[in-house]
LUMGUPA-28820 format. One record per residue (C-alpha): x, y, z. Coordinates in Angstrom, 2 decimals, padded with zeros to 5 digits. Example, Ala and Ser with C-alpha at 12.3 -4.5 7.8 and 13.67 -1.06 7.14 Angstrom:
{x=012.30; y=-004.50; z=007.80}
{x=013.67; y=-001.06; z=007.14}
//
This chain:
{x=016.41; y=005.25; z=017.83}
{x=013.76; y=007.61; z=016.95}
{x=011.51; y=006.27; z=014.38}
{x=009.23; y=003.32; z=013.66}
{x=010.22; y=-000.29; z=013.69}
{x=013.35; y=-002.19; z=012.84}
{x=014.84; y=-001.19; z=009.53}
{x=016.12; y=-004.64; z=009.29}
{x=012.68; y=-006.40; z=009.53}
{x=010.64; y=-004.31; z=006.94}
{x=011.74; y=-004.95; z=003.47}
{x=008.89; y=-002.86; z=002.01}
{x=009.96; y=000.19; z=003.95}
{x=013.55; y=-000.19; z=002.71}
{x=012.40; y=-000.55; z=-000.75}
{x=010.15; y=002.36; z=-000.68}
{x=012.03; y=004.72; z=001.82}
{x=009.39; y=007.04; z=002.70}
{x=010.40; y=008.98; z=005.85}
{x=007.78; y=009.93; z=008.42}
{x=007.48; y=012.77; z=011.09}
{x=005.10; y=013.19; z=013.99}
{x=003.66; y=016.48; z=014.13}
{x=003.48; y=017.80; z=017.80}
{x=005.02; y=016.49; z=020.89}
{x=003.90; y=013.08; z=020.68}
{x=001.13; y=013.26; z=023.38}
{x=-001.89; y=013.96; z=020.87}
{x=-004.77; y=011.44; z=021.50}
{x=-005.47; y=011.78; z=017.71}
{x=-002.03; y=011.89; z=016.32}
{x=-000.78; y=013.71; z=012.98}
{x=002.09; y=012.59; z=010.72}
{x=003.47; y=013.51; z=007.71}
{x=005.47; y=011.42; z=004.99}
{x=007.77; y=012.35; z=002.46}
{x=008.08; y=009.89; z=-000.27}
{x=011.29; y=010.83; z=-002.76}
{x=010.48; y=008.22; z=-005.10}
{x=013.32; y=006.56; z=-007.45}
{x=013.34; y=005.68; z=-011.22}
{x=012.79; y=001.79; z=-010.55}
{x=009.51; y=002.95; z=-008.57}
{x=007.74; y=005.65; z=-010.93}
{x=006.78; y=004.72; z=-014.38}
{x=008.10; y=006.36; z=-017.72}
{x=006.19; y=009.72; z=-016.97}
{x=007.59; y=009.84; z=-013.01}
{x=004.21; y=008.79; z=-011.62}
{x=003.76; y=006.70; z=-008.85}
{x=001.37; y=003.63; z=-009.76}
{x=-001.63; y=002.90; z=-007.38}
{x=-000.16; y=-000.29; z=-006.24}
{x=003.01; y=001.41; z=-004.55}
{x=000.95; y=004.32; z=-003.61}
{x=-001.28; y=002.19; z=-001.87}
{x=001.82; y=000.87; z=-000.02}
{x=002.98; y=004.04; z=001.26}
{x=-000.69; y=005.00; z=002.16}
{x=-001.15; y=001.80; z=004.27}
{x=002.66; y=002.22; z=005.82}
{x=001.86; y=005.68; z=007.41}
{x=-001.85; y=005.22; z=007.85}
{x=-001.08; y=002.06; z=009.67}
{x=001.52; y=003.40; z=011.71}
{x=-000.43; y=006.59; z=012.82}
{x=-003.32; y=004.68; z=013.44}
{x=-001.05; y=002.64; z=015.88}
{x=000.41; y=005.62; z=017.82}
{x=-003.32; y=006.21; z=018.62}
{x=-003.84; y=002.70; z=020.19}
{x=-000.73; y=002.54; z=022.15}
{x=000.29; y=000.58; z=024.25}
{x=-001.73; y=-001.95; z=021.82}
{x=-001.48; y=-001.69; z=018.19}
{x=-003.80; y=-002.09; z=014.87}
{x=-004.29; y=-004.23; z=011.89}
{x=-005.76; y=-002.65; z=008.93}
{x=-009.39; y=-004.01; z=008.13}
{x=-010.34; y=-001.67; z=005.33}
{x=-008.46; y=000.73; z=003.05}
{x=-010.19; y=003.16; z=000.38}
{x=-008.26; y=005.22; z=-001.93}
{x=-009.58; y=007.88; z=-004.72}
{x=-006.93; y=009.16; z=-007.05}
{x=-007.38; y=012.88; z=-008.34}
{x=-008.51; y=012.98; z=-011.91}
{x=-006.13; y=015.38; z=-012.87}
{x=-003.22; y=013.54; z=-011.26}
{x=-003.66; y=010.70; z=-013.66}
{x=-001.91; y=012.08; z=-016.90}
{x=000.03; y=015.13; z=-017.55}
{x=002.52; y=016.75; z=-015.03}
{x=000.28; y=016.47; z=-011.87}
{x=000.99; y=013.94; z=-009.63}
{x=004.38; y=013.07; z=-010.79}
{x=007.77; y=013.02; z=-008.73}
{x=008.16; y=013.05; z=-004.77}
{x=005.01; y=013.01; z=-002.86}
{x=004.05; y=014.15; z=000.66}
{x=001.04; y=012.27; z=002.75}
{x=-000.46; y=014.37; z=005.28}
{x=-001.80; y=011.95; z=007.78}
{x=-004.64; y=012.45; z=010.53}
{x=-006.21; y=010.31; z=012.99}
{x=-009.98; y=011.12; z=012.89}
{x=-011.41; y=008.80; z=015.45}
{x=-010.15; y=006.40; z=018.01}
{x=-012.74; y=004.21; z=019.63}
{x=-012.42; y=001.28; z=021.91}
{x=-011.93; y=-001.34; z=019.29}
{x=-011.15; y=000.71; z=016.28}
{x=-009.40; y=003.37; z=014.65}
{x=-010.22; y=005.43; z=011.40}
{x=-007.68; y=007.71; z=009.81}
{x=-007.22; y=009.76; z=006.54}
{x=-004.19; y=010.12; z=004.39}
{x=-004.02; y=013.32; z=001.87}
{x=-001.41; y=012.78; z=-000.71}
{x=-000.09; y=015.72; z=-002.54}
{x=002.97; y=016.56; z=-005.31}
{x=005.66; y=019.00; z=-004.90}
{x=003.32; y=021.80; z=-006.02}
{x=000.63; y=020.97; z=-003.74}
{x=-001.76; y=019.38; z=-006.07}
{x=-003.71; y=016.76; z=-004.64}
{x=-003.03; y=013.11; z=-006.13}
{x=-004.90; y=011.21; z=-003.77}
{x=-007.20; y=010.82; z=-000.90}
{x=-007.57; y=007.61; z=001.14}
{x=-009.43; y=006.63; z=004.39}
{x=-008.68; y=003.37; z=006.60}
{x=-010.08; y=001.75; z=009.49}
{x=-008.13; y=-000.45; z=011.90}
{x=-008.74; y=-002.98; z=014.38}
{x=-007.09; y=-002.54; z=017.93}
{x=-005.43; y=-005.42; z=019.21}
{x=-002.69; y=-006.65; z=021.55}
{x=000.27; y=-007.93; z=019.57}
{x=002.34; y=-011.02; z=020.68}
{x=005.64; y=-009.08; z=021.18}
{x=004.29; y=-005.78; z=021.92}
{x=003.99; y=-002.72; z=019.54}
{x=006.83; y=-001.68; z=017.18}
{x=009.97; y=000.07; z=019.23}
{x=010.25; y=003.82; z=018.48}
{x=010.61; y=007.10; z=020.58}
{x=008.01; y=009.77; z=020.45}
{x=007.23; y=011.91; z=018.63}
{x=008.32; y=010.13; z=015.82}
{x=011.25; y=011.58; z=014.00}
{x=012.50; y=010.99; z=010.57}
{x=015.52; y=008.42; z=010.07}
{x=017.50; y=007.09; z=007.44}
{x=016.98; y=003.11; z=006.66}
{x=019.79; y=001.15; z=005.75}
{x=019.00; y=-000.66; z=002.50}
{x=020.55; y=-003.94; z=001.75}
{x=023.36; y=-004.36; z=-000.66}
{x=021.16; y=-006.36; z=-002.93}
{x=020.19; y=-005.39; z=-006.72}
{x=016.53; y=-006.52; z=-005.82}
{x=015.89; y=-003.30; z=-004.11}
{x=016.76; y=-001.40; z=-007.26}
{x=014.10; y=-003.31; z=-009.33}
{x=010.58; y=-002.48; z=-010.56}
{x=007.70; y=-003.32; z=-008.44}
{x=006.70; y=-006.49; z=-010.14}
{x=010.26; y=-007.95; z=-009.51}
{x=010.45; y=-006.78; z=-005.82}
{x=007.20; y=-008.10; z=-004.95}
{x=007.68; y=-011.50; z=-006.73}
{x=004.55; y=-011.35; z=-009.09}
{x=004.16; y=-013.60; z=-012.00}
{x=001.23; y=-013.61; z=-014.49}
{x=-001.40; y=-016.39; z=-014.93}
{x=-002.27; y=-018.19; z=-017.85}
{x=-005.04; y=-015.74; z=-018.63}
{x=-005.75; y=-012.21; z=-017.93}
{x=-006.81; y=-011.10; z=-014.45}
{x=-004.70; y=-013.72; z=-012.81}
{x=-001.38; y=-012.78; z=-010.80}
{x=000.52; y=-014.56; z=-008.11}
{x=002.97; y=-013.33; z=-005.62}
{x=005.48; y=-015.79; z=-004.05}
{x=006.16; y=-014.67; z=-000.23}
{x=009.41; y=-013.84; z=000.58}
{x=011.14; y=-012.54; z=003.81}
{x=011.49; y=-009.01; z=002.58}
{x=007.82; y=-008.93; z=001.88}
{x=006.88; y=-009.69; z=005.60}
{x=006.22; y=-007.24; z=008.50}
{x=007.86; y=-007.57; z=011.73}
{x=005.11; y=-010.21; z=012.81}
{x=006.11; y=-012.47; z=010.15}
{x=002.88; y=-011.76; z=007.92}
{x=002.78; y=-010.38; z=004.61}
{x=002.84; y=-006.71; z=004.58}
{x=-000.47; y=-005.18; z=003.82}
{x=000.75; y=-003.05; z=000.97}
{x=002.09; y=-006.28; z=-000.90}
{x=-001.56; y=-007.65; z=-000.88}
{x=-002.71; y=-004.24; z=-002.64}
{x=000.46; y=-004.78; z=-005.43}
{x=-001.16; y=-008.26; z=-006.36}
{x=-004.66; y=-007.18; z=-006.51}
{x=-003.58; y=-004.04; z=-008.48}
{x=-001.71; y=-005.96; z=-011.08}
{x=-004.70; y=-008.54; z=-011.66}
{x=-007.11; y=-005.68; z=-011.97}
{x=-005.32; y=-003.99; z=-014.66}
{x=-004.28; y=-007.29; z=-016.44}
{x=-007.96; y=-007.93; z=-017.02}
{x=-008.65; y=-004.44; z=-018.17}
{x=-005.73; y=-004.63; z=-020.80}
{x=-006.95; y=-007.98; z=-022.00}
{x=-003.40; y=-009.97; z=-021.45}
{x=-001.69; y=-011.81; z=-018.99}
{x=000.87; y=-009.57; z=-017.34}
{x=002.24; y=-008.79; z=-013.83}
{x=004.25; y=-005.63; z=-015.07}
{x=003.41; y=-002.12; z=-015.69}
{x=000.54; y=-001.15; z=-018.04}
{x=001.09; y=002.07; z=-019.42}
{x=-002.39; y=002.00; z=-021.26}
{x=-004.48; y=001.48; z=-017.71}
{x=-004.35; y=002.59; z=-014.09}
{x=-006.33; y=002.12; z=-011.03}
{x=-008.15; y=005.17; z=-010.14}
{x=-010.20; y=003.85; z=-007.06}
{x=-009.59; y=001.11; z=-004.84}
{x=-011.60; y=-000.20; z=-001.91}
{x=-010.11; y=-003.22; z=-000.03}
{x=-011.54; y=-005.28; z=002.72}
{x=-008.71; y=-007.27; z=004.51}
{x=-010.17; y=-010.68; z=005.87}
{x=-007.03; y=-012.35; z=006.83}
{x=-003.18; y=-012.25; z=006.90}
{x=-001.02; y=-013.77; z=004.27}
{x=001.34; y=-016.16; z=005.64}
{x=002.63; y=-018.88; z=003.53}
{x=001.83; y=-018.16; z=-000.39}
{x=001.94; y=-018.22; z=-003.33}
{x=-000.96; y=-015.26; z=-002.98}
{x=-002.94; y=-015.33; z=-005.73}
{x=-005.19; y=-012.63; z=-006.98}
{x=-008.20; y=-013.36; z=-009.47}
{x=-009.95; y=-010.28; z=-010.96}
{x=-013.63; y=-010.37; z=-012.82}
{x=-015.48; y=-007.55; z=-014.36}
{x=-018.62; y=-006.44; z=-013.15}
{x=-019.47; y=-003.66; z=-015.91}
{x=-017.95; y=-000.39; z=-017.26}
{x=-018.73; y=003.05; z=-018.74}
{x=-016.75; y=004.64; z=-021.08}
{x=-013.31; y=004.22; z=-020.13}
{x=-013.84; y=003.22; z=-016.47}
{x=-014.06; y=-000.45; z=-015.88}
{x=-015.26; y=-001.73; z=-012.51}
{x=-013.25; y=-004.89; z=-011.37}
{x=-013.66; y=-007.33; z=-008.30}
{x=-010.66; y=-008.73; z=-007.13}
{x=-010.09; y=-011.86; z=-004.64}
{x=-007.01; y=-012.56; z=-002.71}
{x=-006.31; y=-015.82; z=-001.51}
{x=-003.35; y=-017.86; z=000.35}
{x=-002.67; y=-020.84; z=-001.56}
{x=-000.59; y=-022.34; z=000.70}
{x=-002.96; y=-021.71; z=003.77}
{x=-005.90; y=-024.00; z=002.59}
{x=-006.71; y=-021.26; z=000.02}
{x=-007.63; y=-018.83; z=002.68}
{x=-009.37; y=-015.62; z=001.56}
{x=-007.04; y=-012.73; z=002.35}
{x=-008.95; y=-009.61; z=001.10}
{x=-011.52; y=-008.62; z=-001.27}
{x=-011.43; y=-005.55; z=-003.27}
{x=-013.38; y=-003.46; z=-005.87}
{x=-011.64; y=-001.30; z=-008.13}
{x=-011.83; y=001.28; z=-010.93}
{x=-009.69; y=000.68; z=-013.85}
{x=-009.24; y=003.55; z=-016.25}
{x=-008.18; y=002.78; z=-020.06}
{x=-005.83; y=005.60; z=-020.99}
{x=-005.78; y=004.70; z=-024.55}
//
């Protein structure tokens, strides 16, 4: 089967249903891929816009896969991910609906890969630009199975209503007792083929914590009055057991923009620090 990974093992990919195609014949040292994300009513907000949480998920997915292609026969783990949303894609008609993700490996060194992902809407307007770095490693059971060049394929979605729910339900999020505290219960559908928490899931819970802090109420759901515009995540260790807890603190603000620091920890693994992030959250009121 052409494609990437085993659909039965990647629940996050089944939820988001992005298709990916490798540009060229599959022999490039610095691979180039293009992703198409059609979206669905349960993944978009009321205006048809994808939140930064799910945007990070699809960027992490295509960026990680493309970086992995450059690392064969080894594979990768994401170490750093930075995303900046285009200012004019935060409100109005720009940045809504289906998205295209153009992904280029910029550098492949002996131990790391650097990749850029440019996301645009159907009109070609820029939605976000992302850069990610990945460490090259030797996976225990080898890299995911696929044929080169990678071609789009249809993923079978389980007949389970959870795949039609909004993000906070699919990712098992729950609000803490105070603003800025959100937890994620680890479920099999949120794991990658190696059994660890999907990197995008970590971004979902930290995005929710940052927005909750800025709106000033305990919530794990969508916040129409606030959106993460910039995100820099440093991944330190994988999530394995859970619950995974994100705690946010503010470091300052200027006008509508709030700078928020977020820690993500795996409470079930001795409260191990999984990720550190700095985010800019914009109040839209």
